[in-house]
TIVO-2410 file (N, C-alpha, C; in nm, 3 decimals):
# residues 63
REC num residu      c1      c2      c3 atome chaine
REC   1      X  10.853  11.145  14.749     N      A
REC   1      X  10.900  11.020  14.804    CA      A
REC   1      X  11.052  11.023  14.813     C      A
REC   2      X  11.107  10.977  14.922     N      A
REC   2      X  11.251  10.974  14.941    CA      A
REC   2      X  11.299  10.830  14.941     C      A
REC   3      X  11.404  10.805  14.867     N      A
REC   3      X  11.465  10.673  14.864    CA      A
REC   3      X  11.600  10.678  14.932     C      A
REC   4      X  11.629  10.579  15.010     N      A
REC   4      X  11.761  10.569  15.071    CA      A
REC   4      X  11.843  10.471  14.989     C      A
REC   5      X  11.959  10.517  14.947     N      A
REC   5      X  12.048  10.430  14.870    CA      A
REC   5      X  12.186  10.432  14.935     C      A
REC   6      X  12.264  10.335  14.898     N      A
REC   6      X  12.403  10.333  14.944    CA      A
REC   6      X  12.494  10.342  14.823     C      A
REC   7      X  12.606  10.401  14.844     N      A
REC   7      X  12.705  10.411  14.738    CA      A
REC   7      X  12.804  10.297  14.758     C      A
REC   8      X  12.828  10.222  14.656     N      A
REC   8      X  12.922  10.113  14.673    CA      A
REC   8      X  12.942  10.035  14.545     C      A
REC   9      X  12.832  10.010  14.474     N      A
REC   9      X  12.839   9.937  14.350    CA      A
REC   9      X  12.920   9.809  14.367     C      A
REC  10      X  13.005   9.778  14.273     N      A
REC  10      X  13.083   9.655  14.279    CA      A
REC  10      X  13.187   9.657  14.391     C      A
REC  11      X  13.225   9.776  14.436     N      A
REC  11      X  13.324   9.785  14.543    CA      A
REC  11      X  13.278   9.711  14.667     C      A
REC  12      X  13.149   9.717  14.697     N      A
REC  12      X  13.098   9.646  14.813    CA      A
REC  12      X  13.109   9.495  14.796     C      A
REC  13      X  13.088   9.448  14.675     N      A
REC  13      X  13.091   9.304  14.649    CA      A
REC  13      X  13.231   9.245  14.659     C      A
REC  14      X  13.333   9.322  14.623     N      A
REC  14      X  13.469   9.266  14.620    CA      A
REC  14      X  13.556   9.307  14.737     C      A
REC  15      X  13.506   9.395  14.824     N      A
REC  15      X  13.590   9.451  14.930    CA      A
REC  15      X  13.644   9.348  15.028     C      A
REC  16      X  13.578   9.234  15.041     N      A
REC  16      X  13.628   9.132  15.133    CA      A
REC  16      X  13.747   9.056  15.073     C      A
REC  17      X  13.762   9.064  14.942     N      A
REC  17      X  13.870   8.993  14.875    CA      A
REC  17      X  13.988   9.082  14.841     C      A
REC  18      X  13.959   9.205  14.799     N      A
REC  18      X  14.065   9.298  14.758    CA      A
REC  18      X  14.027   9.440  14.802     C      A
REC  19      X  14.126   9.524  14.828     N      A
REC  19      X  14.093   9.662  14.860    CA      A
REC  19      X  14.017   9.725  14.743     C      A
REC  20      X  13.921   9.808  14.773     N      A
REC  20      X  13.843   9.869  14.666    CA      A
REC  20      X  13.807  10.012  14.703     C      A
REC  21      X  13.777  10.089  14.600     N      A
REC  21      X  13.742  10.228  14.620    CA      A
REC  21      X  13.657  10.273  14.502     C      A
REC  22      X  13.602  10.392  14.513     N      A
REC  22      X  13.523  10.451  14.405    CA      A
REC  22      X  13.578  10.590  14.373     C      A
REC  23      X  13.569  10.627  14.248     N      A
REC  23      X  13.603  10.762  14.204    CA      A
REC  23      X  13.474  10.822  14.150     C      A
REC  24      X  13.436  10.935  14.204     N      A
REC  24      X  13.311  10.999  14.162    CA      A
REC  24      X  13.339  11.119  14.074     C      A
REC  25      X  13.257  11.133  13.972     N      A
REC  25      X  13.258  11.253  13.888    CA      A
REC  25      X  13.116  11.309  13.889     C      A
REC  26      X  13.102  11.440  13.883     N      A
REC  26      X  12.969  11.499  13.893    CA      A
REC  26      X  12.889  11.482  13.764     C      A
REC  27      X  12.761  11.456  13.781     N      A
REC  27      X  12.669  11.450  13.668    CA      A
REC  27      X  12.582  11.575  13.670     C      A
REC  28      X  12.551  11.624  13.553     N      A
REC  28      X  12.470  11.745  13.541    CA      A
REC  28      X  12.335  11.724  13.611     C      A
REC  29      X  12.301  11.817  13.698     N      A
REC  29      X  12.176  11.809  13.770    CA      A
REC  29      X  12.173  11.703  13.879     C      A
REC  30      X  12.284  11.638  13.903     N      A
REC  30      X  12.291  11.535  14.006    CA      A
REC  30      X  12.226  11.404  13.968     C      A
REC  31      X  12.189  11.387  13.843     N      A
REC  31      X  12.124  11.263  13.800    CA      A
REC  31      X  12.224  11.150  13.796     C      A
REC  32      X  12.181  11.035  13.845     N      A
REC  32      X  12.266  10.917  13.845    CA      A
REC  32      X  12.178  10.795  13.817     C      A
REC  33      X  12.227  10.704  13.738     N      A
REC  33      X  12.151  10.584  13.701    CA      A
REC  33      X  12.017  10.624  13.639     C      A
REC  34      X  12.025  10.713  13.543     N      A
REC  34      X  11.907  10.768  13.480    CA      A
REC  34      X  11.940  10.789  13.332     C      A
REC  35      X  11.848  10.759  13.243     N      A
REC  35      X  11.877  10.777  13.100    CA      A
REC  35      X  11.920  10.920  13.064     C      A
REC  36      X  11.880  11.020  13.143     N      A
REC  36      X  11.916  11.160  13.116    CA      A
REC  36      X  12.047  11.200  13.183     C      A
REC  37      X  12.113  11.105  13.249     N      A
REC  37      X  12.240  11.137  13.316    CA      A
REC  37      X  12.341  11.186  13.213     C      A
REC  38      X  12.412  11.293  13.248     N      A
REC  38      X  12.516  11.347  13.160    CA      A
REC  38      X  12.631  11.397  13.246     C      A
REC  39      X  12.749  11.358  13.209     N      A
REC  39      X  12.869  11.408  13.274    CA      A
REC  39      X  12.955  11.474  13.167     C      A
REC  40      X  12.994  11.596  13.191     N      A
REC  40      X  13.072  11.672  13.093    CA      A
REC  40      X  13.207  11.604  13.068     C      A
REC  41      X  13.256  11.609  12.946     N      A
REC  41      X  13.385  11.550  12.915    CA      A
REC  41      X  13.498  11.598  13.006     C      A
REC  42      X  13.496  11.725  13.044     N      A
REC  42      X  13.602  11.777  13.132    CA      A
REC  42      X  13.599  11.707  13.267     C      A
REC  43      X  13.480  11.678  13.319     N      A
REC  43      X  13.469  11.607  13.447    CA      A
REC  43      X  13.516  11.462  13.431     C      A
REC  44      X  13.485  11.401  13.319     N      A
REC  44      X  13.534  11.264  13.293    CA      A
REC  44      X  13.686  11.262  13.284     C      A
REC  45      X  13.743  11.363  13.220     N      A
REC  45      X  13.889  11.373  13.210    CA      A
REC  45      X  13.953  11.383  13.348     C      A
REC  46      X  13.890  11.459  13.437     N      A
REC  46      X  13.944  11.472  13.573    CA      A
REC  46      X  13.935  11.339  13.648     C      A
REC  47      X  13.825  11.267  13.631     N      A
REC  47      X  13.813  11.136  13.693    CA      A
REC  47      X  13.916  11.038  13.639     C      A
REC  48      X  13.940  11.044  13.510     N      A
REC  48      X  14.041  10.960  13.447    CA      A
REC  48      X  14.180  10.994  13.501     C      A
REC  49      X  14.206  11.123  13.520     N      A
REC  49      X  14.336  11.165  13.574    CA      A
REC  49      X  14.356  11.111  13.716     C      A
REC  50      X  14.250  11.113  13.796     N      A
REC  50      X  14.259  11.057  13.932    CA      A
REC  50      X  14.290  10.908  13.924     C      A
REC  51      X  14.218  10.837  13.840     N      A
REC  51      X  14.240  10.693  13.827    CA      A
REC  51      X  14.382  10.660  13.783     C      A
REC  52      X  14.432  10.729  13.680     N      A
REC  52      X  14.566  10.699  13.632    CA      A
REC  52      X  14.673  10.733  13.735     C      A
REC  53      X  14.652  10.841  13.811     N      A
REC  53      X  14.748  10.877  13.915    CA      A
REC  53      X  14.750  10.772  14.027     C      A
REC  54      X  14.633  10.727  14.068     N      A
REC  54      X  14.626  10.624  14.172    CA      A
REC  54      X  14.694  10.496  14.124     C      A
REC  55      X  14.662  10.454  14.004     N      A
REC  55      X  14.724  10.331  13.952    CA      A
REC  55      X  14.876  10.347  13.939     C      A
REC  56      X  14.922  10.463  13.893     N      A
REC  56      X  15.065  10.488  13.881    CA      A
REC  56      X  15.134  10.477  14.017     C      A
REC  57      X  15.073  10.537  14.117     N      A
REC  57      X  15.130  10.531  14.251    CA      A
REC  57      X  15.132  10.387  14.304     C      A
REC  58      X  15.030  10.311  14.270     N      A
REC  58      X  15.026  10.172  14.316    CA      A
REC  58      X  15.138  10.088  14.254     C      A
REC  59      X  15.161  10.105  14.125     N      A
REC  59      X  15.260  10.021  14.059    CA      A
REC  59      X  15.403  10.068  14.081     C      A
REC  60      X  15.420  10.193  14.124     N      A
REC  60      X  15.555  10.244  14.146    CA      A
REC  60      X  15.593  10.255  14.294     C      A
REC  61      X  15.499  10.222  14.382     N      A
REC  61      X  15.526  10.233  14.527    CA      A
REC  61      X  15.631  10.131  14.568     C      A
REC  62      X  15.715  10.173  14.658     N      A
REC  62      X  15.816  10.082  14.712    CA      A
REC  62      X  15.753  10.003  14.826     C      A
REC  63      X  15.774   9.875  14.823     N      A
REC  63      X  15.713   9.787  14.924    CA      A
REC  63      X  15.776   9.805  15.061     C      A
***
């Protein structure tokens, strides 16, 4: 059986009010929203680095 899903989560709900985006990190075996989902700490660290860099650029950008 194939399920069609969309990627968006809360970003879809708030996009009309504020700009929004998603940062994805890989889960082992591609599992998502599953009790067996696992993401390696190194992948989480990379996602965190992306988030902090984006936020830093946002707060330091010249208008």
